[in-house]
C-alpha positions as CSV (number, residue, x, y, z in Angstrom):
1,M,20.4,67.3,16.0
2,Q,22.9,65.2,14.1
3,S,25.0,62.4,15.3
4,H,28.7,62.2,14.4
5,F,29.7,58.7,13.5
6,I,33.4,58.1,13.1
7,I,34.7,54.6,12.1
8,N,38.1,53.8,10.5
9,D,38.8,57.6,10.4
10,T,35.7,58.2,8.3
11,P,33.4,60.9,9.8
12,L,29.7,60.7,8.9
13,S,26.8,62.8,10.2
14,L,24.0,60.3,10.6
15,Y,20.4,61.1,11.4
16,R,17.5,58.9,12.4
17,Y,14.7,59.2,9.9
18,P,12.5,61.2,9.7
19,I,14.7,64.1,10.6
20,S,11.7,66.1,11.8
21,Q,10.7,63.6,14.5
22,S,10.5,65.1,17.9
23,N,12.5,62.4,19.7
24,R,16.1,63.2,18.8
25,S,17.8,61.5,21.8
26,L,18.1,58.2,20.0
27,Q,21.3,57.5,18.1
28,A,21.3,56.6,14.4
29,W,23.7,53.7,14.9
30,D,24.8,51.3,17.7
31,A,27.8,49.5,19.0
32,A,27.0,46.5,16.8
33,D,27.5,48.6,13.7
34,E,30.8,49.9,15.0
35,Y,32.0,46.4,16.0
36,M,31.1,44.9,12.6
37,L,32.9,47.6,10.6
38,S,36.0,47.5,12.8
39,Y,36.2,43.8,12.4
40,L,36.1,44.0,8.6
41,E,39.0,46.5,8.8
42,E,41.1,44.6,11.3
43,Q,40.7,41.3,9.5
44,N,41.4,42.8,6.0
45,L,38.3,41.1,4.7
46,L,37.5,43.6,2.0
47,N,39.2,43.6,-1.4
48,D,38.5,45.2,-4.8
49,D,36.3,42.2,-5.8
50,S,34.1,42.2,-2.7
51,N,30.4,42.0,-3.3
52,I,28.7,42.9,0.0
53,L,25.1,42.0,1.1
54,V,23.9,44.0,4.1
55,F,20.7,43.2,6.0
56,N,18.6,45.4,8.2
57,D,20.7,48.5,8.2
58,S,18.4,51.1,9.7
59,F,19.9,54.5,8.8
60,G,23.0,53.8,6.8
61,A,25.7,53.3,9.4
62,L,26.9,50.1,7.6
63,S,26.1,50.8,4.0
64,L,27.4,54.4,3.9
65,N,30.8,53.0,5.1
66,L,30.8,50.5,2.2
67,L,30.3,52.7,-0.8
68,D,33.6,51.8,-2.4
69,W,32.3,48.3,-3.0
70,S,29.4,46.7,-4.8
71,T,26.9,46.7,-1.9
72,T,23.2,45.7,-1.7
73,V,21.3,46.6,1.5
74,V,18.1,44.6,2.2
75,S,15.5,46.0,4.6
76,D,11.8,45.5,5.0
77,S,11.5,49.0,6.4
78,W,10.5,51.9,4.1
79,V,11.7,54.2,6.9
80,A,15.2,52.6,6.7
81,H,15.3,53.0,2.9
82,Q,14.5,56.7,3.3
83,G,17.0,57.1,6.2
84,I,19.8,55.6,4.1
85,S,18.9,57.9,1.1
86,E,18.6,60.9,3.4
87,N,21.9,60.3,5.0
88,L,23.6,59.9,1.6
89,T,22.2,63.4,0.8
90,Q,23.2,64.9,4.1
91,N,26.8,63.7,3.7
92,S,27.0,64.7,0.0
93,L,27.8,61.1,-1.0
94,D,27.5,59.5,-4.4
95,A,26.5,55.8,-4.3
96,P,26.7,54.3,-7.8
97,K,27.6,50.9,-6.4
98,L,24.8,50.8,-3.7
99,T,21.5,49.1,-4.3
100,I,18.7,49.4,-1.7
101,A,16.2,46.5,-1.9
102,D,13.2,45.3,0.2
103,S,12.8,41.9,1.8
104,L,10.7,40.5,-1.0
105,N,13.3,41.0,-3.7
106,P,15.6,38.1,-4.8
107,L,19.1,38.2,-3.2
108,P,22.1,38.8,-5.4
109,K,23.9,35.5,-6.0
110,A,27.3,37.2,-6.6
111,T,27.9,37.9,-2.9
112,S,31.1,37.3,-1.0
113,I,30.4,39.0,2.3
114,V,27.1,39.1,4.3
115,L,26.8,41.6,7.1
116,Y,23.7,40.8,9.1
117,K,22.1,43.0,11.8
118,I,20.0,40.6,13.8
119,P,16.3,41.8,13.8
120,K,13.9,41.8,16.7
121,S,11.5,39.5,14.9
122,K,12.5,35.8,15.1
123,A,10.2,35.1,12.1
124,L,12.0,37.7,10.0
125,L,15.4,36.2,11.1
126,T,14.2,32.8,10.0
127,E,12.9,34.0,6.7
128,Q,16.1,35.9,5.8
129,L,18.4,33.1,6.8
130,I,16.5,30.6,4.7
131,K,16.8,32.9,1.7
132,I,20.5,33.4,2.3
133,K,21.1,29.6,2.5
134,E,19.1,28.8,-0.6
135,T,20.7,31.6,-2.6
136,L,24.4,31.8,-1.6
137,Q,27.3,29.4,-1.7
138,G,29.1,28.0,1.3
139,N,32.3,30.1,0.8
140,V,30.5,33.3,1.8
141,T,31.9,35.2,4.8
142,F,28.9,35.7,7.1
143,I,29.0,38.1,10.1
144,A,26.0,38.9,12.2
145,A,25.8,41.5,15.0
146,A,23.5,42.7,17.7
147,R,23.6,43.9,21.3
148,A,25.0,41.1,23.5
149,K,21.8,41.0,25.5
150,D,19.8,40.3,22.4
151,I,21.8,37.3,21.3
152,H,20.5,34.3,23.3
153,S,21.3,30.6,23.0
154,S,18.0,30.2,21.1
155,T,19.2,32.9,18.6
156,L,22.3,30.9,17.9
157,K,20.3,27.7,17.4
158,V,18.4,29.5,14.7
159,F,21.7,30.3,12.9
160,E,22.9,26.7,13.4
161,K,19.7,25.3,12.0
162,Y,19.4,27.4,8.9
163,L,23.0,28.2,8.0
164,G,25.5,25.9,9.8
165,T,28.4,26.0,12.2
166,T,28.0,29.1,14.4
167,T,30.5,30.8,16.8
168,T,30.5,34.1,18.6
169,S,33.0,36.8,19.5
170,L,33.7,38.4,22.8
171,A,31.5,41.3,23.8
172,V,32.7,44.8,23.0
173,K,30.8,47.8,24.2
174,K,27.9,45.4,25.0
175,A,27.8,44.2,21.4
176,R,28.6,40.8,20.0
177,L,29.4,39.3,16.6
178,V,28.1,35.9,15.3
179,F,30.0,34.0,12.6
180,C,28.4,31.3,10.5
181,Q,29.7,28.9,7.9
182,L,27.0,28.0,5.3
183,D,27.7,24.3,5.7
184,N,24.3,22.9,6.9
185,Q,23.4,20.5,4.1
186,Q,19.7,20.4,5.1
187,Q,17.5,22.6,3.0
188,H,14.5,24.3,4.6
189,S,11.4,25.6,2.9
190,S,10.1,29.0,4.1
191,P,7.0,28.7,6.3
192,F,6.0,32.2,5.1
193,P,3.6,33.6,4.3
194,T,1.5,31.8,7.0
195,I,-2.2,31.5,6.3
196,W,-4.9,31.2,9.0
197,P,-8.7,31.5,9.1
198,L,-10.2,34.7,10.4
199,E,-12.7,33.8,13.1
200,N,-16.4,34.2,12.4
201,T,-15.8,34.8,8.7
202,N,-15.0,32.9,5.5
203,F,-11.7,34.8,5.1
204,H,-8.2,33.4,5.3
205,I,-5.4,35.8,6.3
206,S,-2.0,35.7,4.7
207,N,1.0,37.0,6.8
208,H,4.5,37.5,5.5
209,A,7.3,37.0,8.0
210,N,7.7,40.5,9.4
211,V,4.0,41.1,10.0
212,F,2.5,41.0,13.5
213,S,-0.1,38.3,14.4
214,R,1.2,35.6,12.1
215,E,-1.0,32.7,13.3
216,K,-4.3,34.1,14.6
217,L,-6.1,37.3,15.3
218,D,-4.5,39.2,18.1
219,L,-6.6,40.5,21.1
220,G,-6.3,44.1,20.2
221,A,-7.4,43.7,16.6
222,R,-10.3,41.5,17.8
223,F,-11.5,44.2,20.2
224,F,-11.0,47.0,17.6
225,M,-13.0,45.1,15.0
226,E,-15.9,45.0,17.4
227,H,-15.9,48.8,17.6
228,L,-15.2,50.1,14.1
229,P,-17.2,53.2,13.0
230,K,-20.1,52.7,10.6
231,L,-19.0,53.6,7.1
232,H,-21.0,55.2,4.3
233,E,-20.7,54.8,0.6
234,D,-17.7,56.4,-1.1
235,Q,-16.1,57.4,2.2
236,T,-12.3,57.6,2.1
237,V,-10.8,55.4,4.8
238,I,-7.2,54.9,5.8
239,D,-6.0,51.8,7.6
240,L,-2.9,53.4,9.1
241,G,-0.2,51.0,10.3
242,C,-2.3,48.3,8.5
243,G,-0.1,45.2,9.1
244,N,-1.8,42.3,7.4
245,G,-4.8,44.6,6.6
246,V,-7.4,42.8,8.7
247,I,-8.9,46.1,9.9
248,G,-9.3,47.5,6.4
249,L,-10.5,44.2,5.1
250,T,-13.2,44.1,7.8
251,A,-14.2,47.7,7.1
252,L,-14.5,46.9,3.3
253,S,-16.6,43.8,4.0
254,R,-19.1,45.9,6.0
255,Q,-19.2,48.7,3.4
256,P,-18.3,47.4,0.0
257,K,-18.5,50.9,-1.6
258,A,-15.9,52.5,0.7
259,N,-12.5,53.5,-0.6
260,I,-9.7,52.0,1.6
261,T,-6.1,52.9,1.6
262,F,-3.7,50.6,3.4
263,V,-0.6,52.2,4.8
264,D,2.4,50.7,6.5
265,E,6.2,51.2,6.6
266,S,6.8,47.5,6.1
267,F,6.9,46.2,2.6
268,M,5.9,42.7,3.8
269,A,2.9,44.3,5.6
270,I,1.7,46.0,2.4
271,A,2.2,42.8,0.4
272,S,0.2,40.9,3.0
273,A,-2.6,43.4,3.0
274,K,-2.9,43.4,-0.8
275,E,-2.9,39.6,-0.9
276,N,-5.7,39.5,1.7
277,I,-7.9,41.8,-0.3
278,E,-7.2,40.0,-3.6
279,K,-8.0,36.6,-2.1
280,N,-10.9,37.5,0.2
281,L,-12.6,40.4,-1.5
282,P,-11.4,40.4,-5.1
283,N,-14.3,42.6,-6.3
284,G,-13.2,45.3,-3.9
285,I,-9.5,45.5,-5.1
286,S,-10.3,48.4,-7.4
287,Q,-11.4,50.5,-4.4
288,C,-8.2,49.9,-2.5
289,Q,-4.8,51.5,-2.5
290,F,-1.7,50.0,-0.9
291,T,1.1,52.5,0.1
292,V,4.4,52.0,1.8
293,N,5.0,55.2,3.7
294,D,6.3,56.9,6.8
295,C,3.0,57.3,8.6
296,L,1.0,59.7,6.3
297,S,3.9,61.9,5.4
298,S,3.2,62.0,1.6
299,F,-0.6,62.3,1.9
300,E,-2.3,65.6,1.1
301,A,-4.1,67.4,3.9
302,N,-7.9,67.3,4.3
303,T,-8.5,64.3,2.1
304,A,-9.7,61.4,4.4
305,D,-13.1,60.8,6.1
306,I,-11.9,58.1,8.5
307,V,-8.5,57.0,9.8
308,L,-8.3,53.7,11.6
309,C,-5.1,53.1,13.7
310,N,-3.4,50.8,16.1
311,P,-0.1,52.6,16.8
312,P,3.1,50.7,17.5
313,F,5.3,51.7,20.4
314,H,8.7,50.7,19.2
315,Q,11.0,51.1,16.2
316,E,13.1,47.9,16.1
317,Q,14.9,47.7,19.5
318,A,14.0,51.3,20.5
319,T,10.9,51.7,22.7
320,T,9.6,55.2,21.9
321,D,6.4,57.1,21.4
322,H,7.5,59.3,18.6
323,I,5.9,57.1,16.0
324,A,2.5,57.3,17.8
325,W,2.9,61.1,18.0
326,Q,3.6,61.2,14.2
327,M,0.7,59.0,13.4
328,L,-1.8,61.0,15.4
329,N,-0.5,64.4,14.0
330,D,-0.5,63.0,10.5
331,A,-4.0,61.7,10.9
332,H,-5.2,65.2,12.1
333,R,-3.6,66.9,9.1
334,V,-5.0,64.4,6.6
335,L,-8.5,64.2,7.9
336,K,-11.2,66.4,6.5
337,K,-13.0,68.8,8.8
338,G,-15.3,66.7,10.8
339,G,-13.4,63.5,9.9
340,E,-12.8,60.9,12.6
341,L,-9.7,59.1,13.9
342,R,-10.7,55.8,15.5
343,M,-7.9,54.1,17.3
344,I,-7.1,51.4,19.8
345,G,-4.3,51.2,22.3
346,N,-3.2,49.6,25.5
347,R,-4.8,51.4,28.4
348,N,-1.5,52.2,30.1
349,L,-0.3,54.2,27.0
350,A,-2.7,57.0,27.8
351,Y,-3.4,58.0,24.1
352,H,-6.3,60.1,25.3
353,I,-3.8,62.7,26.5
354,K,-2.1,63.0,23.1
355,L,-5.5,63.1,21.3
356,K,-6.7,66.0,23.6
357,R,-3.5,68.0,22.7
358,I,-3.8,67.3,19.0
359,F,-7.6,67.3,18.4
360,G,-8.7,69.2,21.4
361,G,-10.6,66.3,22.8
362,C,-11.5,62.7,22.4
363,K,-14.3,60.2,23.2
364,T,-14.0,56.7,24.7
365,I,-15.9,54.3,22.5
366,A,-15.2,51.1,24.5
367,S,-12.7,49.7,27.0
368,N,-11.8,46.5,28.8
369,K,-9.0,45.5,31.2
370,K,-6.3,45.9,28.6
371,F,-7.4,48.0,25.7
372,V,-9.3,51.3,25.0
373,V,-10.9,52.4,21.8
374,L,-10.9,56.1,21.3
375,S,-12.5,58.5,18.8
376,A,-11.3,62.0,17.9
377,R,-12.8,64.4,15.4
378,K,-11.1,67.2,13.5
């Protein structure tokens, strides 16, 4: 099902990515996208020489409306990159002036307008604002946007601290704009990546800004690590939704002759996972692969012995289980016959129901008041 997005008399058919996902009720844009584009038009802020820098555009609602100008869109999400590219194709659009970059790339200095979709992660917000301030000049037009309920006084203080004078608009359709002048003279060094010791090991874990568990091992990962399957030499193991890679790192430390593939849709997550293998188990780096991907969509069927997984339950602001469904279905397709999916989840998410539908059954390995570790074999 496509979504018809019309702004400034320009009709676009926008899809959430991947198009095949089962949950089609979610829209590919929001009121904050509409508000920001309308404001640009009403205030006549665009001219022939405009160089636009767009942050965190999920599926192209902003960038596809700015193809007449030199535009760079920055996102840490591989899914967002694919969504923008797919929507360009669906709308038969050429984009010679559009550049799609990840959050680890340097920002273009020749920027006159910044359009900033406020992310859910305060750490990512902080990291991106620091990069903006250290790269761009004070005469840049900076406009941020989000749902009004997601812009708190603490959010505005972050903009004030890292950029400068900050004001807000009135709310329109429950969305609000934030305007900043880059006039804060204080320079801030990025606190990322953060580095912390992994308990009961000699390892130190590196976390880039947009990666979960930035200061210590989270409770779910700790419980999962206690109940990982015993690996054999030369087994092919996938750490799906790897984050900082601590699960795959632990698996490799226990079976140094396993082959581990780290998969995540976050560029920062994959960078973190790679750094953590290089620093902690450098002799095992040749047995590891690091892949930015939409679940396991590009992986061949019947190729993995073990898939380890801790599924997320949201995509940015949207709480949804379609990602978990895709992860579990992809794991079933990619596993060899007899291969095992070992996963952890909050007890209330009832993943055992999904596993029974996909695999035909599952086994509870361990549980506590909050988490359950499940096993399903193909």
